Steps between C-alpha positions, in 0.01 A plus 500: 500500500672186623466159340468238773577136567280394793678256730316188616482628857315827430159527664252494211272741687776757447522411131121524454498840672781623276319390186186684617702819548721455193295312237781526245753340740760303301569188705560129473481248781789260548277195443347649181840514332603148599727601788312352797746357750797671334785612726515873574831551321353362178185713543722807530690407185175433309359833619817679382475340155131593476551844659248441780525612860430223751228558758555277803440449871835316523726726704775243561594295197373721217685805631812294574509367143428846357797637696712211371415591140590863568837400653570285194394789274231287336183669371222539755164649397404594855316357799219649705466334840163518674539397865234257621427728796389782266121503480336419166353849455829671581690260272267577209529873561882491516526271197276723292737791564811291432366340182360813341774732617801308371624363171682174440824691463438665841478155661806350330736368771264618780364307796208704632332425832150617579377720651673765288 
């Protein structure tokens, strides 16, 4: 099961739904770990050090910085992008599959876009 860092922009209805479906979900929220307002590149580096996949709605900058890290051959623990247009129920369903069906090593250096 994946360990997650929840980006500031994630809809908390999605997070609540995930926790209902996966009570043992291992996650931290950006603000809870003192990273509120931190630039995406630094969030990616923190996530790599802590071995946590980032869950985000940020298609543009988060994915661009993740690709930059990959080009520079820096560690990247993975990013799951949930498009804003994806309904909450569908997002929860897709995330449940992604989170329970993959390990941290599966997500290393991966940018995954939902739906799967």
